[in-house]
N, C-alpha and C positions, 0 to 999 in steps of 0.2 A: 665649696659653695659655688654653685652654678649661677650664671647671669642669664637674664631674659631680655628680649627685645619687645618693643611695643606691639609687634605683630602677634606675640604670644598671648596677648590679653584678649583676643577676639574669641568669643565662644564658638564652639563647633555645633552647638545645639541649645535649644531652650524649651522647657516645659512649663506651662502655667497651670497650676492646680485649680480645682474648683473653689478653693478658699482664697485664691489670689496669690498664693505663694509662687515664687519663681525659682526654678532650678535651672542653672546654667551648666553646660558641659564644656570642659576645656581640655585641650591637649597640653600636657605639661611641657615646659621648655626642653627638658631632657628626661628620659626614663629615670625612675628612682626606685630604690628598694623600699617596700612598704611592709610593715609588720602588722599582721592580723592577730587578734586574740579570738580564737575559735572556742566557744564553750563546749565542754564535754557533755554529751547527751544524757549521761546518767548522774552527773554531779555538777550542779550549778555553780559551785565554788571553784571548780577546776577548769583551767583554760590551757589550750595548746597554742604556742606562738608559731606562726608560719610566716615566712618571708616570701614575697613575690615581687616581680618587677611590674610597676604601674606606669602607664603612659597617659591615661586620661582620668579626669576626676569630675564628679558632680559637686556643685557648690550651691548651697542655699544660704542666702543672706537674710538674717532675721533682724529687722530694725530695732533700735532701742525703744524702750517704753519707760513709763514712770517706775516700773518695778524691776526692769532688767536692762543690762547693757546690750548693745548690739552684739550679735554672735554670728559667726560663719560656721556652718555645718558642712564638712567636706567628707566625701566618700569616694574611694577608688572605684572605677568602673571595671566590671568583670569582662570576660571574653564575649559576652552577649551585649556589652555596652549598657548594663544595668548597674546601679549603685550597689556595692557590697557593704551592707551595714556592719559586718564583722570588722571592717577596717575603718569605720567612720570616726572622725575626729571633730571636736567642737572647739573653736577658738573664740573665747569671750573677748569682747572689745574690738573685734575685727569686723569691718563693714564693707570690705571690697575684695575683689579677687587679688589685687596687688598685695593686700595685707595677708591673704592666704599664702601667696608665694613666699613672702618673707618668713612666715611661720614654718613653711616647709624647707627653708634654707636657701631660697633663691634671692638674688639681688638684681636690681635693674642694671642693664648695661649702660655705661656712660657713653655719650656720643663721642665719636672719634673726630679729632680736628684735622 
């Protein structure tokens, strides 16, 4: 488990959609192996698992509503810095980037005395 510092929480970019949704782009505290499930073009029931090193992610925070819990949608960024939906994850009950980091296995660094 890797730790992160407060400086790791600052987004490296933000997009605001026409519907008001906000996508924030972050550099991960350390690179990590991300497993993609790539659908087979001829068989929708068949997937190929591919592992790649990811350094940046896109995070969309969907607020809670009367019907649904807050959810964080996370997608790794590809080499063109575009979200790759083949590797997208959804974390129900998560409403912050800090919560996303915890789900990905990172922990906050404790201040040194």
